[in-house]
C-alpha positions in Angstrom: -29.5 -31.4 -7.8 -29.8 -30.1 -4.2 -29.9 -26.3 -4.4 -30.1 -23.7 -1.7 -32.5 -20.8 -2.1 -29.5 -18.6 -2.9 -28.3 -21.1 -5.5 -31.7 -21.0 -7.2 -31.5 -17.2 -7.4 -28.0 -17.3 -8.8 -28.9 -19.8 -11.4 -32.0 -17.9 -12.5 -30.2 -14.6 -12.6 -26.9 -15.6 -14.3 -26.8 -19.2 -15.8 -30.2 -20.5 -16.9 -31.1 -19.7 -20.5 -33.7 -17.0 -21.1 -35.9 -16.1 -24.0 -35.9 -12.7 -25.7 -38.2 -11.3 -23.0 -35.9 -12.4 -20.2 -38.0 -15.3 -19.1 -36.1 -18.4 -17.9 -36.6 -21.3 -20.3 -34.5 -24.1 -18.8 -34.2 -26.0 -15.5 -31.0 -26.6 -13.6 -31.1 -30.2 -14.9 -31.5 -29.1 -18.4 -28.5 -26.7 -18.0 -26.4 -29.6 -16.9 -27.4 -31.6 -19.9 -26.8 -28.6 -22.2 -23.2 -28.2 -20.9 -22.5 -31.9 -20.8 -23.7 -32.6 -24.4 -21.9 -29.5 -25.9 -18.6 -30.5 -24.3 -18.9 -34.2 -25.1 -19.1 -33.4 -28.9 -15.3 -33.2 -28.8 -15.2 -36.9 -28.3 -16.3 -37.3 -31.9 -12.9 -35.8 -33.0 -11.2 -38.9 -31.6 -13.8 -41.5 -32.6 -15.1 -41.5 -29.0 -18.6 -42.2 -27.7 -20.1 -38.7 -27.1 -23.3 -40.0 -25.6 -21.4 -42.0 -23.0 -19.2 -39.1 -22.0 -22.1 -36.7 -22.0 -23.8 -38.9 -19.4 -20.6 -39.0 -17.3 -20.1 -35.2 -17.5 -23.8 -34.6 -16.6 -23.5 -36.8 -13.5 -20.5 -35.1 -12.0 -22.0 -31.6 -12.6 -25.6 -32.5 -11.6 -24.3 -34.2 -8.4 -22.3 -31.1 -7.6 -19.0 -33.0 -7.5 -17.4 -30.8 -10.2 -18.2 -27.5 -11.7 -16.6 -25.9 -14.7 -15.8 -22.1 -14.8 -18.7 -19.7 -15.3 -18.3 -19.1 -19.0 -18.6 -22.8 -19.7 -21.8 -23.1 -17.6 -23.2 -19.9 -19.2 -22.2 -20.4 -22.9 -21.8 -24.1 -23.7 -24.5 -25.2 -26.1 -25.4 -21.6 -27.0 -24.6 -19.3 -29.9 -21.9 -17.6 -27.8 -19.6 -20.6 -27.4 -16.7 -18.9 -25.7 -15.9 -21.2 -22.7 -12.6 -19.9 -21.3 -12.4 -17.7 -18.2 -9.0 -16.1 -18.5 -6.7 -14.6 -21.1 -3.4 -12.8 -21.2 -2.9 -10.2 -24.0 0.6 -8.7 -24.8 1.0 -4.9 -24.8 3.8 -3.9 -27.1 5.7 -0.6 -26.9 4.1 1.2 -29.9 0.8 3.0 -30.5 -0.1 0.1 -32.9 0.7 -2.5 -30.3 -1.1 -0.7 -27.5 -4.3 -0.2 -29.4 -4.2 -3.7 -30.9 -4.2 -5.0 -27.3 -7.1 -2.7 -26.5 -9.1 -4.1 -29.5 -8.2 -7.7 -28.5 -9.3 -6.9 -25.0 -12.7 -5.7 -26.2 -13.3 -8.9 -28.2 -12.3 -11.1 -25.2 -14.5 -9.2 -22.7 -17.4 -9.0 -25.1 -17.3 -12.8 -25.2 -17.2 -13.1 -21.4 -13.5 -13.5 -20.5 -11.2 -11.7 -18.1 -8.0 -10.2 -19.3 -4.5 -9.9 -17.9 -1.8 -7.5 -19.1 1.8 -6.7 -18.4 2.6 -3.1 -19.1 6.3 -3.6 -18.5 7.3 -3.4 -22.1 6.1 0.2 -22.4 8.7 3.0 -22.2 8.5 5.1 -19.1 6.9 8.5 -18.7 9.0 11.3 -20.2 11.0 9.0 -22.5 11.4 10.1 -26.1 9.1 9.1 -28.9 11.3 9.4 -32.0 8.4 9.3 -34.5 6.9 12.5 -33.2 9.9 13.9 -31.2 7.5 14.0 -28.3 7.6 12.3 -24.9 5.9 9.2 -23.7 3.1 9.3 -21.2 4.0 6.0 -19.5 2.2 2.8 -18.6 -0.3 4.1 -16.1 -1.8 6.6 -18.5 -2.5 3.8 -21.0 -4.0 1.6 -18.3 -6.6 4.3 -17.7 -7.6 4.0 -21.4 -8.0 0.2 -21.0 -10.0 0.8 -17.8 -12.3 3.3 -19.5 -12.9 0.9 -22.4 -13.7 -2.0 -19.9 -16.2 0.3 -18.2 -18.2 0.4 -21.4 -18.1 -3.3 -22.2 -20.3 -5.8 -20.4 -18.9 -9.3 -20.3 -21.1 -11.3 -22.6 -24.0 -9.0 -21.6 -23.9 -10.3 -18.0 -21.2 -8.5 -16.0 -18.5 -5.9 -16.4 -15.1 -7.0 -17.5 -12.2 -7.5 -15.1 -8.5 -6.9 -15.8 -5.1 -7.6 -14.2 -2.5 -5.0 -14.7 1.1 -5.9 -13.9 4.3 -3.8 -13.9 7.7 -5.2 -13.3 9.4 -3.8 -10.2 12.4 -2.8 -12.3 10.3 -0.4 -14.5 11.2 3.3 -13.9 7.4 4.2 -13.4 6.9 1.7 -10.6 6.2 4.3 -8.0 3.4 5.9 -10.0 2.0 2.4 -10.6 2.0 1.4 -7.0 0.0 4.5 -6.0 -2.3 4.4 -9.0 -5.3 3.0 -7.1 -4.8 5.0 -3.9 -7.8 7.1 -4.8 -11.0 5.1 -4.6 -12.6 4.6 -8.0 -9.4 5.0 -10.1 -8.7 2.0 -12.3 -11.8 0.4 -10.9 -11.8 -2.4 -13.4 -8.2 -3.5 -12.6 -6.6 -5.6 -10.0 -2.9 -4.4 -10.0 0.1 -6.4 -8.9 3.9 -5.7 -9.0 6.0 -8.4 -10.6 8.9 -8.7 -8.2 12.1 -10.5 -8.9 14.4 -12.6 -6.7 17.0 -9.9 -7.2 14.7 -7.3 -5.9 13.6 -9.4 -2.9 17.3 -10.1 -2.1 17.9 -6.3 -2.0 14.9 -5.8 0.3 16.1 -8.4 2.7 19.7 -7.1 2.7 18.5 -3.4 2.7 20.3 -2.6 -0.5 19.6 -0.6 -3.7 18.3 -2.2 -6.9 18.2 -1.1 -10.5 15.3 0.5 -12.4 15.8 -0.1 -16.2 14.2 1.6 -19.2 12.6 -1.3 -21.2 13.2 0.5 -24.5 16.9 1.1 -24.1 17.6 -1.7 -21.5 19.8 0.9 -19.7 19.8 1.5 -16.0 17.9 4.8 -15.3 18.5 4.9 -11.5 19.4 2.9 -8.4 16.8 3.0 -5.7 16.6 1.6 -2.2 14.6 -1.6 -2.6 13.2 -1.1 0.9 11.6 2.2 -0.2 9.7 0.5 -3.0 8.8 -2.5 -0.9 7.4 -0.2 1.8 5.3 1.6 -0.8 3.8 -1.7 -1.9 3.1 -2.6 1.8 1.5 0.7 2.4 -0.8 0.3 -0.7 -1.8 -3.2 0.3 -2.5 -2.0 3.9 -4.6 0.9 2.6 -6.9 -0.9 0.2 -5.5 -4.3 -0.7 -3.6 -3.1 -3.8 -1.1 -3.7 -5.2 -0.6 -7.4 -4.8 2.7 -9.1 -5.5 3.6 -11.7 -8.2 6.9 -13.5 -7.6 7.6 -13.6 -11.3 10.9 -15.6 -11.1 9.0 -18.3 -9.2 6.3 -18.2 -11.9 8.8 -18.7 -14.7 10.8 -21.3 -12.8 7.7 -23.6 -13.3 7.0 -22.4 -16.9 6.5 -25.8 -18.7 7.2 -24.2 -22.2 10.0 -21.7 -21.8 11.0 -22.3 -25.5 7.7 -20.7 -26.5 8.1 -17.6 -24.3 8.4 -16.0 -20.9 5.4 -15.5 -18.6 4.8 -11.8 -17.9 1.3 -11.7 -16.5 -1.6 -13.6 -15.0 -5.4 -13.6 -15.3 -7.4 -11.0 -13.2 -7.3 -13.0 -9.9 -3.7 -14.1 -10.2 -4.1 -17.9 -10.1 -3.3 -18.5 -13.8 0.1 -17.3 -15.1 -0.2 -17.4 -18.9 2.0 -16.7 -21.9 1.0 -13.8 -24.3 -2.2 -14.8 -26.1 -2.7 -17.8 -24.0 -6.1 -18.8 -22.4 -7.1 -21.4 -19.9 -10.3 -23.1 -18.9 -10.8 -24.0 -15.3 -13.0 -26.3 -13.2 -13.2 -27.2 -9.5 -13.9 -30.3 -7.6 -16.2 -30.0 -4.6 -14.1 -31.6 -1.8 -17.1 -31.7 0.6 -18.6 -34.4 -1.6 -15.7 -36.8 -0.8 -15.9 -37.1 2.9 -17.4 -40.5 3.9 -17.6 -42.0 7.4 -15.2 -39.5 8.8 -12.5 -40.0 6.1 -11.8 -39.1 2.5 -13.1 -41.3 -0.2 -9.9 -41.4 -2.3 -11.3 -43.9 -4.9 -14.2 -41.6 -5.8 -12.0 -38.6 -5.8 -9.6 -40.3 -8.2 -12.5 -41.2 -10.6 -13.8 -37.6 -10.6 -10.3 -36.2 -11.3 -9.9 -38.3 -14.4 -13.4 -37.4 -15.7 -12.8 -33.7 -15.0 -9.5 -33.7 -16.8 -11.1 -35.2 -19.9 -13.9 -32.7 -19.7 -11.5 -29.7 -19.6 -9.4 -31.1 -22.4 -12.6 -31.5 -24.5 -13.5 -27.8 -23.8 -10.3 -26.7 -25.7 -11.6 -28.5 -28.9 -15.2 -27.2 -28.8 -14.4 -23.7 -27.7 -14.9 -20.6 -29.8 -11.9 -18.3 -29.5 -12.2 -14.5 -29.7 -9.1 -14.0 -31.9 -6.9 -16.3 -34.0 -3.7 -15.7 -31.9 -5.5 -17.0 -28.8 -6.7 -20.1 -30.5 -3.3 -20.9 -31.8 -1.5 -20.5 -28.5 -4.2 -22.2 -26.4 -4.4 -25.3 -28.7 -0.5 -25.3 -28.9 -0.1 -25.7 -25.1 -3.6 -27.1 -24.1 -3.3 -25.8 -20.5 -6.1 -26.7 -18.2 -6.7 -25.8 -14.6 -8.4 -28.3 -12.3 -8.8 -27.0 -8.8 -10.9 -27.5 -5.6 -13.6 -25.8 -3.6 -15.3 -26.8 -0.4 -12.0 -27.1 1.5 -13.3 -25.3 4.6 -16.4 -27.6 4.6 -14.2 -30.7 4.3 -12.2 -29.5 7.3 -15.5 -28.9 9.2 -16.7 -32.4 8.4 -13.4 -34.0 9.5 -13.3 -31.9 12.7 -10.0 -30.3 11.8 -9.3 -26.6 12.6 -8.2 -24.5 9.5 -5.4 -23.0 11.5 -3.6 -26.2 12.5 -0.6 -28.3 11.4 -3.0 -31.1 10.7 -4.9 -29.0 8.2 -1.7 -28.1 6.4 -0.6 -31.7 6.2 -4.0 -32.7 4.8 -3.9 -29.9 2.3 -0.6 -31.2 0.9 -2.0 -34.8 0.9 -5.2 -33.8 -0.9 -3.6 -31.6 -3.5 -0.7 -33.9 -4.2 -3.2 -36.7 -4.9 -5.2 -34.5 -7.3 -2.0 -33.3 -8.9 -0.7 -36.8 -9.4 -4.0 -38.2 -10.7 -4.5 -35.3 -13.1 -1.1 -35.8 -14.6 -1.9 -39.5 -15.0 -5.2 -38.7 -16.6 -3.5 -36.3 -19.0 -0.9 -38.9 -19.8 -3.7 -41.4 -20.6 -5.2 -38.8 -23.0 -1.8 -38.3 -24.6 -1.7 -42.0 -25.5 -5.3 -41.7 -26.9 -5.1 -38.3 -28.6 -1.4 -37.3 -28.8 0.7 -34.8 -26.8 0.1 -31.1 -26.8 1.6 -29.6 -30.1 4.3 -27.6 -28.2 5.5 -30.6 -26.3 8.8 -30.8 -28.2 11.5 -28.9 -26.2 9.1 -28.5 -23.3 9.9 -29.4 -19.7 7.8 -32.5 -20.2 9.8 -33.8 -23.1 13.0 -33.2 -21.2 11.5 -35.4 -18.4 10.5 -38.0 -20.9 6.8 -37.7 -20.1 4.2 -37.7 -22.8 1.3 -35.6 -21.6 -1.7 -34.0 -23.2 -1.8 -30.7 -21.3 1.1 -28.5 -20.4 -0.5 -27.8 -17.0 -3.4 -29.5 -15.3 -4.0 -27.8 -11.9 -5.0 -24.4 -10.7 -6.8 -23.2 -7.6 -9.2 -20.7 -9.1 -11.9 -18.4 -7.5 -15.2 -20.2 -7.2 -17.5 -17.4 -6.0 -20.7 -18.3 -7.8 -20.0 -21.9 -8.8 -19.4 -22.7 -5.1 -22.9 -21.2 -4.4 -24.4 -23.6 -7.0 -22.3 -26.5 -5.6 -23.5 -25.7 -2.1 -20.0 -25.5 -0.6 -17.4 -23.1 0.7 -15.4 -21.1 -1.8 -12.0 -22.4 -3.1 -9.5 -23.0 -0.3 -10.8 -20.0 1.7 -12.1 -20.3 5.2 -15.8 -19.3 5.4 -16.4 -15.6 5.7 -19.4 -16.0 8.0 -21.2 -19.1 9.3 -24.8 -17.7 9.0 -26.6 -14.8 7.3 -30.0 -13.3 7.3 -31.1 -13.3 3.6 -33.8 -11.8 1.7 -35.1 -13.6 -1.4 -34.6 -11.0 -4.1 -37.4 -12.6 -6.1 -40.2 -12.4 -3.6 -38.8 -10.3 -0.7 -39.1 -13.2 1.8 -36.6 -13.0 4.6 -34.9 -16.2 5.8 -31.8 -17.5 7.7 -29.0 -19.2 5.8 -26.5 -21.2 7.8 -23.5 -23.2 6.8 -24.9 -26.7 6.2 -22.1 -28.6 8.0 -22.5 -26.4 11.1 -26.3 -26.8 10.9 -25.9 -30.6 10.8 -23.4 -30.5 13.7 -25.6 -28.3 15.8 -28.6 -30.7 15.3 -26.5 -33.7 16.1 -25.4 -32.1 19.3 -28.9 -30.9 20.3 -27.8 -27.3 20.0 -30.0 -26.2 17.1 -32.6 -23.5 18.1 -33.9 -20.2 16.8 -32.2 -18.5 19.8 -28.8 -19.9 19.1 -29.2 -19.3 15.3 -30.1 -15.6 15.9 -26.9 -15.2 18.0 -24.8 -16.7 15.2 -26.4 -14.6 12.6 -25.9 -11.4 14.7 -22.1 -12.1 15.0 -21.5 -14.1 11.8 -19.3 -16.4 13.9 -19.6 -18.6 17.0 -17.8 -16.0 19.1 -19.8 -14.9 22.1 -22.4 -17.7 21.7 -22.0 -19.2 25.2 -24.1 -22.3 24.4 -21.5 -23.5 21.9 -18.7 -25.6 23.4 -15.1 -24.5 22.9 -14.2 -27.6 20.9 -16.8 -26.7 18.3 -15.6 -23.1 18.2 -12.1 -24.2 17.6 -13.1 -26.0 14.4 -15.8 -23.6 13.0 -13.7 -20.5 12.6 -14.2 -17.8 10.1 -11.7 -15.9 7.9 -11.1 -13.0 10.3 -10.6 -15.3 13.3 -7.6 -16.9 11.6 -4.2 -15.2 11.8 -2.6 -14.1 8.6 0.3 -16.5 9.0 -2.1 -19.5 8.7 -3.7 -18.0 5.6 -0.3 -17.8 4.0 0.8 -21.2 5.1 -2.4 -22.7 3.7 -1.8 -21.0 0.3 1.7 -22.3 0.3 0.6 -25.9 1.1 -1.7 -26.0 -1.9 0.8 -24.2 -4.1 3.4 -26.9 -3.5 1.3 -29.3 -5.6 -0.3 -27.0 -8.1 1.0 -26.5 -11.7 -0.2 -23.0 -12.1 -1.0 -20.8 -9.1 -3.4 -20.4 -6.2 -6.1 -17.8 -5.8 -6.3 -16.9 -2.1 -6.9 -13.7 -0.2 -4.9 -13.2 3.0 -7.7 -11.7 5.2 -6.5 -9.3 7.9 -8.5 -7.6 10.6 -9.1 -3.9 10.4 -6.6 -3.4 13.3 -3.8 -5.0 11.3 -0.6 -2.9 10.9 1.7 -2.4 8.0 4.1 -4.6 9.8 1.5 -7.4 9.7 1.2 -7.0 5.9 5.0 -7.0 5.5 5.3 -10.3 7.5 2.6 -11.9 5.3 4.4 -10.8 2.1 7.8 -12.0 3.3 6.4 -15.3 4.5 4.7 -15.9 1.2 8.0 -15.4 -0.6 9.9 -17.6 1.8 7.4 -20.4 1.4 7.4 -20.4 -2.4 4.0 -18.9 -3.2 3.8 -17.5 -6.7 1.9 -14.4 -5.6 0.1 -12.8 -2.7 -3.0 -10.6 -2.2 -4.0 -9.2 1.2 -7.2 -7.5 2.3 -7.5 -5.6 5.5 -11.1 -5.7 6.6 -12.9 -2.4 6.1 -9.9 -0.8 4.3 -11.9 0.3 1.2 -13.9 3.5 1.4 -16.9 1.8 -0.2 -17.1 -0.8 2.5 -20.0 0.2 4.7 -21.9 -2.9 5.8 -21.2 -4.2 9.3 -22.4 -7.1 11.4 -22.2 -5.3 14.7 -22.0 -6.6 18.3 -24.3 -4.9 20.8 -23.1 -1.3 21.3 -22.6 0.3 24.7 -24.6 3.3 25.8 -21.6 5.6 25.9 -20.9 5.3 22.2 -20.9 9.0 21.6 -18.0 9.3 24.0 -16.1 6.4 22.4 -16.2 7.9 18.9 -15.3 11.4 20.3 -18.3 13.2 18.9 -18.0 16.9 19.4 -21.2 18.9 19.9 -21.3 22.0 17.6 -21.3 25.4 19.2 -24.8 26.1 17.8 -27.3 24.3 15.8 -26.8 24.5 12.0 -29.2 26.5 9.8 -29.2 25.3 6.2 -28.0 27.8 3.6 -30.8 29.5 1.7 -32.1 27.9 -1.5 -30.8 29.9 -4.4 -33.2 31.5 -6.9 -31.5 29.8 -9.8 -30.1 26.3 -9.8 -28.8 24.0 -12.5 -29.5 20.3 -12.7 -31.1 17.4 -14.3 -33.8 14.7 -13.8 -33.0 11.0 -13.9 -35.5 8.2 -14.2 -35.1 4.7 -12.6 -37.4 1.7 -12.1 -38.6 0.7 -8.7 -41.0 -2.1 -7.7 -43.6 0.7 -7.3 -43.1 2.2 -10.8 -40.9 4.8 -12.4 -39.0 7.1 -9.9 -37.9 10.5 -11.1 -35.0 12.2 -9.2 -34.1 15.8 -9.9 -30.7 16.9 -8.7 -30.0 20.7 -8.7 -26.7 22.5 -7.9 -25.6 25.9 -6.8 -22.1 27.3 -6.6 -21.4 25.1 -3.5 -22.5 21.8 -4.9 -25.8 19.9 -4.7 -28.4 22.2 -3.3 -31.6 20.2 -3.5 -33.2 16.9 -4.6 -36.7 16.4 -5.7 -38.2 12.9 -5.7 -41.4 11.9 -7.5 -42.8 8.4 -7.9 -44.6 8.2 -11.3 -48.1 9.5 -11.1 -48.8 8.2 -7.6 -50.6 10.2 -5.0 -51.4 9.8 -1.4 -49.0 8.2 1.0 -46.4 7.1 -1.5 -46.1 10.6 -3.0 -45.8 12.2 0.4 -43.1 9.7 1.5 -41.0 10.4 -1.6 -41.5 14.1 -1.3 -40.3 13.8 2.3 -37.2 11.9 1.2 -36.3 14.7 -1.2 -37.0 17.5 1.3 -34.8 15.9 4.0 -32.0 15.2 1.6 -32.1 18.8 0.4 -32.0 20.3 3.8 -29.2 18.0 4.8 -27.1 18.9 1.8 -27.6 22.6 2.4 -26.5 22.0 6.0 -23.2 20.7 4.6 -23.9 17.0 5.4 -21.6 14.8 3.3 -23.5 13.4 0.3 -21.7 10.1 0.9 -23.2 9.9 4.4 -26.7 10.4 3.0 -26.1 7.7 0.4 -24.9 5.3 3.1 -28.1 5.8 5.0 -30.5 5.2 2.1 -28.7 2.6 0.1 -29.9 -1.0 0.7 -33.2 0.0 2.4 -35.7 -2.6 1.3 -39.5 -2.7 0.6 -41.5 -5.7 -0.5 -41.5 -4.7 -4.2 -38.1 -4.5 -6.1 -37.3 -3.1 -9.5 -34.6 -3.6 -12.0 -32.6 -0.8 -13.8 -29.9 -1.9 -16.3 -29.5 -5.3 -14.6 -29.2 -3.5 -11.2 -31.7 -4.3 -8.4 -33.5 -1.3 -6.9 -34.7 -2.5 -3.5 -36.8 0.5 -2.6 -37.5 4.1 -3.6 -34.9 5.2 -1.0 -32.4 2.8 -2.5 -33.1 4.1 -6.0 -32.5 7.7 -4.9 -29.2 6.7 -3.2 -28.0 4.9 -6.3 -28.8 7.8 -8.6 -27.0 10.2 -6.2 -24.0 7.9 -6.1 -23.8 7.7 -9.9 -24.3 11.4 -10.2 -21.4 12.1 -7.9 -19.2 9.7 -9.9 -20.0 11.8 -13.0 -22.1 9.2 -14.8 -24.8 11.8 -15.6 -22.8 14.9 -16.1 -19.4 16.3 -17.0 -18.8 18.4 -13.8 -17.8 16.2 -10.9 -18.5 17.2 -7.3 -15.3 17.6 -5.3 -15.4 15.1 -2.5 -11.8 15.6 -1.4 -11.5 15.7 2.3 -14.5 13.4 3.0 -13.3 10.7 5.3 -14.0 7.0 4.5 -16.5 5.4 6.8 -13.7 3.4 8.5 -12.1 6.6 9.8 -15.3 7.3 11.8 -15.6 3.7 13.1 -13.8 4.1 16.5 -16.2 1.7 18.2 -15.6 -2.0 18.2 -17.4 -3.5 15.3 -17.0 -6.4 13.0 -17.1 -5.4 9.4 -17.9 -8.4 7.2 -18.0 -6.9 3.7 -19.1 -4.3 1.2 -22.7 -3.7 0.4 -23.7 -5.6 -2.7 -24.8 -3.0 -5.4 -27.4 -5.4 -6.7 -29.2 -6.6 -3.5 -27.6 -4.7 -0.6 -26.3 -7.9 0.9 -22.8 -8.7 2.2 -20.0 -8.8 -0.3 -17.2 -11.3 0.7 -13.7 -10.4 -0.4 -11.8 -13.5 -1.2 -9.8 -15.1 -4.1 -9.3 -11.6 -5.5 -13.0 -11.0 -6.0 -16.0 -9.5 -4.3 -18.8 -12.0 -4.2 -22.4 -11.7 -2.9 -23.6 -15.1 -1.7 -27.1 -13.6 -1.7 -27.6 -12.9 -5.4 -24.4 -14.1 -7.1 -23.0 -10.7 -7.9 -19.3 -10.8 -8.5 -16.7 -8.1 -9.2 -13.0 -8.9 -9.7 -11.0 -5.7 -9.7 
């Protein structure tokens, strides 16, 4: 198994088994065998040869040709044998129904799954509650309860849960829903999307009104200009990427089992529309492994598709399900989702630009091949094992096709599994071509470059430390004069590709995908609301099942930039105004109220005392264990400087931004979070303090501008700061992923 340094870190941190002391006790090869043998046990249910299939499963995983979703890699062959990535849980319009859904969510997330909900059945705010003669609080208020519960549950002990919240556009509370995440940090564990209908989109295009309907009474509450609601969705997506849109009629048009129920929601990243109580297990083929002599090795690809379909069908049988309703529905439809990753790498290897007609044609050719072969593989399994139990009255029966799985293909997020496979993520273009990394295990700094680009540079005699440094500085080939234009045309990054090509690529794959496609439409920071509108309308026109956009730098938390060289007159460019006089900090009060928080650093325990006066935080004391000498003086200096800055009315957010991510050779761990230095530890404590994690009183930060409002200079922002290692977070496929340490957050 060829692993990059980052892949080794990700495996050790998240996937390889550990003993009770946290020590890694298996190798990557042993992990592959553990997974392969656990899944192949299903073969015994059909009098199959489990050893034979375990060997085949091992080979495709070990050779990085195919990777199952993270829960399968983590949990197969362990006591926690929950192997599915995504679930949809219904939320019925009663207190009993709402809190049953909450309890079901807790069980799913505890076992490592992500959950999707439609809150469209809930009566609107202000509607009557006959049992108490009170009034309903509406869907958004209950979403906050789900969000709070998720905050307390760590998925399988490894990461926090992720949710998808969907509300139908015809719901009377749709305006409150659309603006629910406008304030940073609200519903932080939810992605939200509006389920829009063809009727609504027709009203938007024709600039007409549409109906908002009470789901309890089924009566029309009001008629509203569709354009008003559409513009609100556009504005939210432009501001911070949310809400997305799910074209719910297109989703149900391709529902293979309409006799079982209507699809109302998707999993957290939107690529898996599911019926209530349905789950799905996913896996992805690494397309970069199937380029041979400048062409695609179709025979090998066909073979892997058939093995992968069998693997995913076997997962359904050996899986442990968190609640009985999910087991019944999942085994009734036996949906699987085989997708792809390494698409950008495949295009690099073939010399085809991502934003080209040739790339779109190849996308359709590749995905139609995988779709066709996966259906054939499922039909072969039906002959061997029988059709899925709900086959009768399904779309497949009406077409006269006996098939084992109601669906077979999905383009899912592949954040960490693509790191393990050593390829680009999903069908996304690469976010950056090279990074400067720091090994979080030993503090060693090194360059990491896209392997296809590295090979191409070497083949063309262009590989050198000087050129590599330029690429790392920019993240792209832009401005690297030594690189020929023909190479720059092929090796483009996400933000160098216009939104139209992003949407067209998603549509090309959707055309031959049973379920849906996880894809982020990346927009530059300068993109307008009109650009977002064009992307949404194009996605609808081309038959996408949903769309998510992300305007670079649009979230307040996004602070890490890969900057080009700045000009000397920067102060003038950002319109900095010199104060009339120098600021004197307000006096330290005689009495303050506060608390002391401990965190672990690589140099020992760090104690941070935060005290407040009537204006807010007044002082910070920092002490490093029992240390003396230089270390003690440095931490004391940090505390003094923070205190004087705070009493001089400097934004706490600005202080946090300066300190967070500073590294020293020794790192520490606090509740699975990496503390990269004493300064980083202080910043993270301050940040959590301001969010209210340590106290009930919350500092009022209203009026503090996001960093992007101050960024008037020309910079290239390439992602949020990873909370674990301070590296770059890439926003794609509905998730934030750190390619440095494997941290992911969907929501």
